[in-house]
N, C-alpha and C positions, 0 to 999 in steps of 0.2 A: 257539309259536316266538315269540323278542324279536323284535320287529319290525327292529332294528338289524341283528342277523344277514343279513338280506335286501340290507343293503346292498352293493354289489362293492366294497370298499376295495383289494383287490389289482389290482382292474384300473384304479382310479385311481392306485393306485400304480407300474401299467405306465406308464400316459397321462404321468405326469407324467418319467416317462424319457427318453419321444418329444419332450417337451417342454424340457427340462432346458439341450439347447446352444444352445437359443433367446434362452435367461434368463439364463446363468451371466454376460454381459457387461453387464448392467443394472446402471446408474449405482446407488451405497448413498446413501439420504441418510438423516442422523440428523436424528431432531426430539430436542430438551429435553422431557425428560418433567416434568410439574406432579406436585408433592409434596400429598397429601391424609392424610386419616387413614388410609385401608389402605396408605400409601407409594407410591410410585411411580405416576403415571397418565397418561391423553392421551385427551383428547375426539378422536372418531372420523374428525371431518371432515378432520383433519391427515392422518393415512395414507390416508385413505380418496382425497384428492386426490394424494398422490403420486403412489401407484399409477396413478390415473386416468391421470396425468401420463407413466406409464411405469417408473417408476424404484421401488427398493427401499427399502422405509420401516424404519427401524429405530430403537428407541427409546433415547435416551443418558438413564439416569438420572442423578440427582443425586449428584455426591460433589467430595471436594476432594482426591483420590489424585492426585498429580502423575502416577505411573505410566499409573493408568488412564484421565486424561483425555487423555494423548499418543496411548494406546494406541488408545482410542477414536476420535480427527481420524484416524490414519494408516490408521482401516479404514473411512473414508466419502470419498465422493468432493462432499460439499455441507452444510451444516449449514441445519436450521430452529430459529429460538428461537421457540418456543411463547407462546401469553399464559399471564396466570394475574396472582397478588396484584404489591403495590408492592414498589419495590426501596427496598432499606435507605438510605435519606439519607445514614445515616454514610458508604458507600463514594463517597459524593462528595464528601466535609466538610461535608456541610452537619445542621443540626439537625433536628430531625420538627416539620413546621409543625401545628398542632393537626386540619386536615382531612385527613393523611395517613390511610390507610385499611391494612388488614391487610396485613403484608408475611411473607416466606416464606422465612427465613433458611437453611434448607436448599438453597435455588436461587441465593441472590446470587451469593457468591463463586464457586461453579462455575461459572457461565454467564458470570460476568466475565470467568475465567481463559479460558475456552472459545474467547469471540470474539478477546481476543489472541490465544492459539496459533493459531487458524484464520486470521486475519490472517496472521500471520505466516507461514501455512505458503500463504496465496494460495487457500484452499475458499472456494468460492460460498458466500453466506448470504444467508437471509429471515429478517427479523426482522418478527415478526407481533404485533400491541398492544403486551404487556409488552415482546415481541422488538425493536421498535425503539427502547424506553429502554433496553433493556441494551447495544444497538449504540453508541445515541451514550454511554451513560455509560462502556463500556469504550473507543470513540475518542475519547477526549477533547473530549466534546461535553458537554451538560448536560441535566437535565430538571425539569419545572415538577413539584413536588409536588401541587398540583391547581390545576387552572387555573382553576377557578369564583372564586378567592382571591386566586389568584397573577396568570395571565395580565391584563396592561395594554395596552389597554383591555380590560373582563371579555367573557369568552366569550360571544358572541350568538346561539350556537344549542347546542340540546341534545347532548351528546357520550357521551349513554349513554341508551340506547333502550328503550325497553318492547316495541319491537315483538319478535315470533318471530326468533331470531338470522341464520335464512337470508336475512331482507330487507334494503331499505335503507332507512334513514332521513335520509340529509342527503346533498350532494355535494363532490366535491374539486376544485377546478382543477389539470390536471397541467400542470407547467411547459412550454413551449414546448422542443423538442431533448433533453428528456431521455431516459436508458435506458426510465425508466416508460412515458411517451410511448408510444417506438419499441415496448412491446413490448405495450401495450393497446390503440394505434391509436387513442385517441382523447383529447380535449383536456379531457372532464371525466366524472368516474366517480361511480356513484352507491353507497352504501359504509353497509355496517351500523358501528354506532358503541356500541363498551362499555368507555368507560373516560374516568375525572377527572385521570388524568396524561398530559402530553404531551412532545414534545423541545420543550426550549426555544431551545439551541444545536447546530448540527449539529456542529460543530467542523471542524478543517482535516481530515479524513480524508472525510466527509461532505457532501451538500449539498442542499438541500431540493428536491426534485421533485414536492411536491404539497402545496397548502395548503385547509382548509377555507373556506367564504364570512367567518368571522370573522379569520383569519388562523392559527389553530390549526395547527401543522405536522401533516400528516398519512402523507408519505413521503418517506425520504429515500433517495440511493445515494452511489455511490463517486466521488468530485475524482478519481481516479488511472483510471480505467478499469477499475476492477477489479468482480467480479462479486457486488456486496453492493447489496441492496435491503432498506428498511426499511419496513414500512405499518403505521398506528396502527390501521385495521381490522380485522377478522376473514374473509379471503377461505377460508378457509377451511370457512368455516360455508354458503355458498351451491350447493355441489356434491351437501349432502345433500336442500338441497329439490329438486334436477334444475335448478338453475340455473347454466349455465357459462360466465359472463360472469366469474369470476376465473381460471379454466383457464389461461389464456395467462402468467399467473404464475408458475402451477406448473410449466407445458410448459418457460418461460424456465430456471426452477431444473434441470428435467433435463436441460434440452439444456447446462447449463453444466456440470454434473455429467459428464457423459459426454464430452466436451471434456477436463476435467482428468483424467480418469480415464484417458483415450488420450495426455495430454500424460505423466502419470507413466510409463503403461505404457512410453510410446519412452523415456522417458529412463532406465531400468531396464535397456532393449536396449543402448542406443548411450552411446559416452562424449561427454560434454557437455565442452567445453572453452573457455577464456576466455584469448583471445591475449595480454591486457594488465592487468593492475592494478598501481597504485602503495603498495600497503597497507602494505611494507616501511617507507616512510619514517613510520609511525607506530609500529613495533618499538621505539623507544627510549622510548613515553611511558606504561609500562604498561600494556600491551598484554593482553587473555587470549584468544590465540587459539582456547582450547577453551571457550569462553564466548561467549553471544550480542552482544559489545562494541560498546556504543553508538556508542564514539571509530572504527571499523570498517566497511565495508561490506563486507567480506571477511573471513568467520571459519565456522571450523566450522560451527557452528551455522545459519548462512544459507548456505553452500555445500549443505548434508544438505537446509533447505528450499526453497532453490529446483532442487535436482535438478543441482548443477554437479560434475560428477567431479572435473576439474584446472583450475588457477589459475594462470596464466604471471607470477610478479611480478618486478619489474625493480626493478632500481636506477635510481631517479632520481638526474640528476647535472644539477644548474640550470648554465648556461651562466656561464663565469665566465670572468676575462682569460687572453688566450693569451701565458701566461709559466712561466718553469720551475715555480714556487712553486703557479699557479694549477692547472697541471696535477698536479700530486704530489698536492694536496690532493683534487682530482677521483678519482686512483686511488685512495688511500687511503680516501674516503669511498664508492666502490661497494664495495671489498672488507667495509668494515664493515657494510652493509647487504643486501649477500648473505650475510655469516656470521650476522645476526640469524637471516633467515628459516631458515638450516640449522639454528641453535638451537631456532626453535621446533618445527620441524620432528620435530628430538629429543624434542623432552620432551615430545610427543602421537604417540609413534612406533606407538600402537595404533590412530588414528583417521588418520593420515596419513603419506606418504611420498614421499621426493623422484622426478622421473623424471627421465633423464637421454634418452631416446627413449621411439619408440612403444611397443616391448614392454613399457616399464616401466609405461606407461597403461593396457595392456591386463591386467598384472599386478596392479596396485593395484585395479583395478575389481575383477578376481575375486574379492578379498583383501577388499573391501567398503571399502578405506582411501580415501583421497581424495589426490590428486598434485598435487605442485607440481613447476613447472618454473620455471625462471630465468635472466631476460635482463637485460640491460642498455639503459637508456634515455639517450644520448648517448654518441657516440664519444668525446669531451669524455674519458671514463674513462681512455683508452687515451693519451692524449696524444700525442708525435711517436713511441710506442714501442710499433713493432708487436707486438712481441715478449710484448708482454702480453696479448695476444688469447690467445696461447698458454697462459699464466699463468692467465688465467681462468675456461677452458674447464679446464685441467687443478685448477685448485682449485676451482672451482665447476661446472662442467660446465653453461656457458650455451648454449642452446638459441639467440639469438639477439642482435643488437645493433644498435639505434638509430645509426642513423648520424652523426646530430645532433638539436637541440631546436631551442627557442627563439633564435638567435643563430650566426652562422655559427662553425666551427670549423676545427680542421687538414685535416680530414677531406672535407667539402663545405658547401655554402651551403643555410643554411634557408630554409623558407617562408615565415618571418617572420625576419630578419634584425635585429639591433638598429641602433638609431638610428647613424646614420653608416656602417653596413655594406655593401656593394653585393650586391646580388641576384649570385650566383654557382654555378656547379657544382659536381663532384666535384675536386678538386685530385690531383697527381700522387702524393701522398702516400698522399691516399685511396683512387685506384684500386689501389693497392699492399695496401693493408687489403681491399679488395673479394676479390683473387683471392687474398690468404691465409685470409679467412674461407672462400670456397669451397672450401680446402683444408682447412681444420680441419673443416669440417662444419659452422659457423655461418651460421644464415641473415641475410643483409643484409635490415634492417627502414628500409624510406624514407618510414615515418610521419614527419612534420615535414621532412621535405627539401624543397628548392626545385623547382619542373619542370624545371629545367635539372639540378639533380642528378639527379632520379628519370630521366631520361632517359640520363645519362650511366653511372648505375650498370644500367641495366637492357641497355646497350651491354657493358658491361667484365664484368657477369656471367657465366659458364659455368652458373650453378647459379640456382633459382627465387628471385624476390625476394618478399618480403610486405611488407607495409603494416598493422601489427599493428592499429592501430587510427585508422580514416579514416574518414570518410563521403564523398557525392557531393557534387560541386561545381553539377551542376544543380541541385539542390534546396536547397541552402544554399551560396550564394556568398562563403566564405571562404578563403583561400588554404591554409591546412591542407586542404581537400579535395581531392577526385581530380576532374579532368576526365574527362568520356565516353572521349577519346582516350586520356588515362593508363589509364585500366579497362582500357577493350581494347589497348592494349599490354602492360600487366601480363598482363592471362589468355596473350594470344600467346605471353608467354616463360614460361609454365607457373604463373606466381604466384597469390599469392590476397590480396584485400583482405578486411579485417575490420571490416566497421560497428562506430560507436563511440557510446556514449552518450551525450557532451557535449551537452548543449543548445547552444550557442553552434554545434556542428559541424553539427547536426539544422536547427535555422532560424534565419533572421538577426531574427526578430519577435516578441517573446514567449515564453514555455516550451514549451519541447517536450516530449513525451510519448513512452509506446511508441509511439503512433500514427506519429511521426515515424519514430522509428526502423525501423520496418516498412516503412514507405514508401522510405526508405536502402536496404532490403534489398531491397526488390523491385527498385529501379531497377539495382542491380547485376547483380542475377541475369538481367535483360532484358540487361542493356549486355554482360556479359561472360560470361553460362552460370554454371548451379547449379554447376559444378565450381570456383568461382573466387571464391569467396565463404564469410565466417564471421564470428566473433562475437569482441573485444576491446572490454570495456565500458570501461574506464577507470576502472573503480572505486577509489578515495582518492585519484583525481587529477580531480579535479571531475567525472566521469561520475556520472550518475546520473541518472535521469528520473521523475515521476509514472508509475508500471506496471513503473518497471524500476528503482527505487530504492536497490537494494543485491543482493546474490547470493542473497537471499532470494527475490528476484521473478523471475529469471529464468526459471522453470516459466511466468509471464505471455507470455514472448515466443515459446515453443512453441506454447499456447495460440491466440496470435492469427495465427501461421503456419499451423495445422492449421484455423483459416478461414480463411486464404489459399489454403486448397486445398493445401497443400505435402505430399509424403509422407513416411510414416517414412524412404525411401530418403533423399528430399531433406534432411531434417530430418539425417540422418545426416553428410551431407556439411558441410552449415552448420555443426553444430555442433562437428566438429571433424575431418571425415574430410578434406577442403580441407586443411586446417592441418597434419594427421599427414602426410599425403600429401607435402607439401615437406619438412615433417623427416625422411620417408622416404629423399627424394631426393639429400641430401646425404650424401659423402661417410660410409662408416664410418669412425669415428674410434677407436683403441683408449684415447687418452684420455678417453672416456665411460665406456668400461672400467674403466679405472685408478679414476673418480671413484668409481663404483658400490661398490670395493673398497673405498676409502677408507673410508669413509661406514659 
């Protein structure tokens, strides 16, 4: 009898069925394959380390096929860039030095593209040996082609060991306070070493987090609080020799991959809505909304990458003179901005649609299309003609209007009055405007309003008030931000405050980051309750901070909130549920229906 026939493979098959439910949601980590004489290949340590970290490894073969690259990245939860030959210096705009070793043209372009695409998608990444150099090259850093001949002063230790690969040959100093230090829990690491190239400059997106005793860069990590680390050594070699010292690095990656996977899953199930962006200001500058346009922070590509379903695009009207001519110009400018948005949507109707109410948002989500809602930032757009409210709603279907901007207008006083203006509240005309907005079903937005205007509007309005892009005065003492008393008063009247990502409204000293945005949201939740908070990015209106620099990075906010132990139900409220509740509480208007039939 053949000995193989005695193996109970059917029993193993049935056992795998029993085990299947517990492994189904294991995060998937893609590993770039090397390319040798027999084609795509991969050393055992890479996939074994990932398996031991609790994730599922898959090998990504080198290819320059754009569709294949995007499909691969959309199918994984993290990326490992494996080791291998030198990078062709021509990709960095350099000529080869004599000491350059063999290059692998099959891998170079593929992996540079993979890194940029993965970076756009916010995928966690770990670069190993050659991988750290690919990270640096792809993310605007640079690489020494040969440290022995180019590094100045010359490298003082041996960076290409003769020892067996699972043994360490030198140490590296880990930067104090770095992510790498947090992961590994040490200030000094003993590492193996098999390289003659190294990172020369980390670039703007990465910072050095470990160096060899001679100053050669040994590890880099994200400057933007993203899940990106590159190491010059080969951590995957240690586990095969029974040494678990490098496993924290792989467990970190598996944990980040699981977090990323869960964030994407939640975004697929909820509606994610940004209540305020100023992108229409750029629509007269040859903008390509259907492409990843570098001139704007919100476009179709970035919305897809960041998992954003709906963007509320406003016609921002700078405050001008309170004259008949100034008011007429403001009205015309608002009309032109809103019309440009509508033309953009019409030109990209297969991928995006206008939304005028909550039903539209749900319909567009089900259709796989992005949603655009419209608003006006600064009631200066209606001047002193209250009938323009109805015209803007009937013609454009605006969802809200911000009563003022920087500078007082005919409606109310601003949190930042211009020189010579007094702090003031809502005028008699402004009170009529608020009542008319209540009647028409247009949300009253008090971002930019003075405290007196805020409380006056709360007293006048019979419907929920919103602050479409505001943050907390308790954490950043800026007159545009809301005090805790304002937050509580807003919540008591059923309103919502949407945390904004403008650095100057997040902290008073230095550059704010995603960490500050999370802190403001946490504070709002503590003061107001989870039912009264949301997100209004102010993208393309000076909004955007490291970690939340465009619509493409909004998935990072969800990932951070998951780390803060917010549930899916919480995220559903934060990401649009509370805002949509305010929209739904406005009186139904036949004007919204007429807008839908006109378009």
